[in-house]
N, C-alpha and C positions, 0 to 999 in steps of 0.2 A: 460455269459448270462446277463450282466448288461447293462443298458442304452438302447438306441434305436437301432433297427436292421438296420435302414436306413443308419446311418452314418457309421456303420461298413461295410455295404455291398458296399457302393460307394467308399470307400477309396482304393487306391492302385491298383496294376496291376491285370491282370487275374490270375496270379500265386497266389496272396494273396487270391483272390476269391475262388480258388480251395481249399485252406486250411481253408476256412471260417467255422465259428462255426454255421452258419445259412444257410440253403438251402431252396429255395422257389420254389413252383410249382404253376402256375396259371391255374386254371381249366376254361373251357368255361362256367361255371355256378356257382351259389352260392353253397358252400359246406356245408352240414350239418353233415351227418354220416361220421365217419372216424375211422380207426382202424389199428394197427400194426399187421403184420404177426408174428407168433410165431416160425415158422419152422426154424431150424438151417441153412437149405440150401437156405433160401430166405432172406438174410440180407437186411435191409433197404427197405422192401417192405410194402406198405400200400394200403388199399382200401379206396376210397372216394366216396361219393354219393351226388347227386344233391338235391337241395331244389327248385323245380319248381312247381308253382301253376297250374299243369295240370296232367293228368293221366300218360303219359309217362315220366319217369325220367331216369337218367343214373347212372351207377356205373362204376368206372374206377379202375384198379389196376395199381399202379405206383411204380417205384423203383428208388432209388438213385444209380447212377453210381458214386462210390466214387473216381474213377480215373479222371473223368471230372467234378465232382461236379454238375452234372445235374440230376434233377428228371424227369424221362420220363414215359409217359403212354404207355402201350403196347396195340395197337389198337385191337389185337386179343382177349384181355382180358377186353374189354370195352363192356358193354351190357345194354340193356334197362331194366327198372324196373318199375312195376306198382306202382304209387304213390311214394312220397319221402320216402326212408327208414328212420325210426326213430332211427335205430341203425344198424351197420354192425360189424361183428366180425369173425375173422378167428378161425378155430378149434384150441384149446389149445393143440397142439401136437408138442412139441419142437423136438422130436426125429424122426419125419416123419414116425410114425408107421401106420398112417391112411391116406386115400386119402386126397388130398389138398382141404379142404372145406372152404367155406365162408357162413355165415348165415346172413340173413337180416330180419328185422321186418317192417311191414307196415299193410296192411289189413290182411295178413297171415304171418306165419313164413315160410321163404323159405331157403332151403339149396342148395347151388350151388357147383358144382364140377369144379375145375380149372385144366386144363391140359396145361402145357407149351410145346412149341415146342421141348424143350430138354428133356422132360420126356420120359421114356421108356413105352409109352402108345400106344399100337397098335391101339386103337380105334380112337385116335384123333391126327393124324400126325402133324397138323398145330398148335395145341394149341387152347384153347378156353374155354368158360365157359358154362356149361349146367346146367339146373335146375334139381337137383336130387330129391328133395322132396318139396311138397307144403303142409303145415300142418295147418289144420283148427281145432281150439279147440272147436268150437260150434257143438255139435253133432246133434242139431235140425235144422240146417240151413246150406245152402252153403255159407252163409256170417258169419263173426264173428266180434265182437267189435274190432275196431282198436287197434293194439298192440302198446303200448307206449315204450316198451323196452324189453330186454331179457338178460340172462347171460348164458354162457356156463360153465358147471361144469368142472373145471380143473382136479379134482381128478377122475372124472368118465365122460369122454368126450361123452358118449352116451346120457348124460342128458343135456337138455337145458330147462331153466325155462323162461316163458314169463309173462309179466304183461300187463293188458288190461284196457281200460276205462270201461269195463263192471263189474268192481270190482274184477275180478278173477285173480289168478295166475295159470298157467298151466305148469306142468312138463312133458316134452316130452321125450320118448325114441326114439331118432332119428334113431337108427339102425332098430327098429321094425316099425318106423313111426306111433307110437301109443302113446296115452296119458297115462302116468303113474298115474298122480294125477291131479285133478283140484279142487281148493278150492276157496270159496269166502273169499278173504283175508282182505278186508276193507269195510267200509261203502260207500265209493265213489271211483272214478277212481283211479287205481293203476298206478303210474307214473314211478316206477323203481323197479328193483329186482336185488339182488346180492347174490351169493353163499358164504357161510362161511365154507364149508366143504362138505363131500360127501352127507349127507342128511339134511343139515341145510341151509336155505336161509332166507333172510330178504327182506322186501318191504317197500316202502313209498307211500303215497297217498294224494289225495286232502282232505282227512279227517284230515290231520295234524299229522298222527302217523307214527312211525317206528315200524314195527312188525317183530318178529323172529318166524319162523316156523321150526318144526322138523318133517321130514316125518315119523318118527316112532310113532308120536302122532299127527295125522292130525287135531284132534278136537280142539286143543288148540294152542294159540299163545301167545307170551310174548310181551307186549308193552314196548319198550325200551325208547321211547321219544314221547312227544306230544308238538306240537308248542304252545307257550303261548301268544305271543304278536303280534296281537290279537290271541285268541284261535282258533284252527282249521284252521290256515293259511296252505295252501297246502305245502307239501314237495315234491320237484320235482326230486331230484337225490340222490343216495345212493352209497357210496363207502365203501367196507369192506376191512380192512387192511389184506392183504394176509400173511404178515410176522408176524403179531401179531393179531390174530382174536378176541382179546378182544375189539379192537377198530374199530369203523366205523365213517363215516362222512356223513352229509346230508346237503342239500341246501334247504333253505326256498324260496318259490316263490317270485320273485321280491325283494329279499333282498340281501344286500351286505355282509351278514354274512354267515360264514360256521360253523356249529355246529359239534364238535367232541364228540363222545359218548364212554363210557366204558360200555360194556354190563353187567358187574358185578354190576354196580351202575345205574340202570335205572332211567330215568326221569331227572337226573341232568347232564348237559353237563360237560365234563372234561375241555374243553376250547372252547371259541368262537373266531374265527379268523375274525377280523373286520378291515382289512386294504384296502379292495376294496372300490372304490368310487361309484360303481353302482352294479346292480344285478350280482350275480355269476351264471355262466351257467354250469360249469363243474369242477369236482374234480378227482384227480388221486393220489392214494397212490404210493409211490416209490415201485418198484417191488423187490428191493434188500436191503431195509432198513426199519425197523419197525417204524421209527420215522419221516420220511419225507413225506410231502404231497404237491401236486401242485394244485393250484386253478386258475381259469380264468373266466373272465366275461366281462360285457358290458363297463367296463372302459378301455378296450383294454389291460388289464394287465394280465400276467401270473406270479403268485407269488409262490415261493417255501418256505416252512416253516419247521423249525426243532422243532419237538414236544418232544424232548428227556426229557424235564422237566415234561412231562405229568404224568409219573409214580409217581412222588412225590406228586401229588395233591390228592391222595387217602387219605392222612393224613389230608386233609381239607384245607391246604394252597393253595392259588391261584398259579398255576405254572408260570404265567407270571408276569412281572413287572407291576407296576401301569399303568393302561391305556391299558394293554393287550400286546399280543405277536406281534413282528414285523417279517416280512418275512426275510429270509437270502438272497434271490435273487429275482430280479424283472426284467421282460422283457416287453417292451411296443410294441404291434403290431400296424398294420396300421388301425385297425377297431375293433369293438366288437368281442371278441373271443367266439365262440359258442361251440367249441369242443376241447377237450384236451385228449391226450393219452400218457402214459409213456411206452416206449418199455420194455417188460419183458425180451427179449433176449439180448437187448443192453441197459442196464440201464443208459448209459450216454446220451440217446437221448429222448427228449420229442417232440411230434408233436402237433401243434395247427392248428385250421382252423378258418379263419376269412374272411368274404365276399367270394371272389372267390379264395382265396389263401390258400395253405397248406404250413406250414413252419415246418421244423424240426430243433430243437435247441439242441446244445450240452450243457449239464448242468454239 
């Protein structure tokens, strides 16, 4: 994954291209939301969604055919979506115990059911996507504050948590299509939410704080970090380390810095990753390793970092050499990278989205 993707893709014969470490798909529109499928039986499958300044937007489900090296969209699984989805996510169901579901957030949380032509599904012989649930968290109105993000609880897949510009986080029971809990999480817009266990989630906000909530004690939250320079700078993304839930990472709005936090030592970052040359847009912890994280941003770079020295910093010494930590891998894309996802079922693969392109990279 070193160097530029362009030279590696243009060299050599088609045979070499087939064994490429980089596969590219060009969508008919600018891609924003993007996510890997988790199911064992759907290898190399992703959802991508458009960013169009109009009401009708599109979602496509694409899949890499590793025998030909081509990423293809299935026309029967492409559908219209109201507004651009702020996030898309497949049900975290590796063992295929649940229906094949995709969730999206925009004006509402929507749960879509996917049936492929090869499924043993009597109801839908041709395959297709149908809207299963449309979930509105505002009890007083048919409209709700736009949703900025959501996260699907891996340990309890009936739970989905959403974050909204109306300062709330809402925990849905998608089986009952009912709100479990809704709480005012921050003083300003909530920009992202992440689960850290069955009943614990965290959120980041325009108020500049990272807060952790425990559903057993809804009245209280713990502030893990507040942005300092300048104070109250919005925090826009949050990644909770699934392999070691003591650690989370957050992005400061319009900043090239990624802040890594240890929830046992609130307010003081464990390390700050400072090698991007422009704003960071996305972060993804490695699904198979507790000490690797990937970051991507407006400098067109995707960087992978090894934070294994992180644990030693609790004693007070700075984990990185003078001047900070360097990434172990760097990849330069063809434009600003807006989206980044690390495949939990195939941890050798990271997907990035920039402009109209989806690329999957072997790491």
